[in-house]
Structures are given as C-alpha cells and as structure tokens.
C-alpha positions as CSV (number, residue, x, y, z in Angstrom):
1,M,-0.3,11.9,2.7
2,R,-2.8,9.1,3.6
3,V,-3.1,6.4,1.0
4,I,-5.3,3.3,0.7
5,V,-4.0,0.5,-1.5
6,C,-6.7,-2.0,-2.5
7,G,-5.1,-5.4,-3.0
8,A,-2.0,-6.9,-1.4
9,G,-0.8,-8.9,-4.4
10,Q,2.6,-8.4,-6.1
11,V,1.7,-5.0,-7.5
12,G,-0.2,-3.7,-4.5
13,Y,2.6,-4.7,-2.1
14,G,5.2,-3.0,-4.3
15,I,3.1,0.2,-4.4
16,A,2.5,0.2,-0.7
17,E,6.2,-0.4,0.0
18,R,7.3,2.5,-2.2
19,L,4.7,4.9,-0.7
20,A,5.7,3.9,2.8
21,A,9.3,4.5,2.0
22,E,8.4,8.1,1.0
23,E,6.9,8.7,4.5
24,N,3.3,8.3,3.5
25,D,0.6,6.9,5.9
26,V,-0.3,3.7,3.9
27,S,-3.2,1.3,4.6
28,V,-3.7,-1.9,2.6
29,I,-7.0,-3.6,2.1
30,D,-7.2,-7.2,0.8
31,T,-9.7,-10.1,1.0
32,S,-8.6,-13.3,2.6
C-alpha cells in the first residue's frame, strides 16, 4: 500500500516506521 504521512515529528515518525516495517511504500512530508 502507498501511504503519505504528513509531519515528521515524534508521532509521524513512529507511524512511518511502523508502516514501513509492514512492507508499505511510505512517503513523509514535512516543512523545514
């Protein structure tokens, strides 16, 4: 599954990490 996570803070990073571990195609979008 392709997933976009908006925000790379503590919560966003945790969600992205878990989804990637489940073999999902994860993209993270964050402002600098």
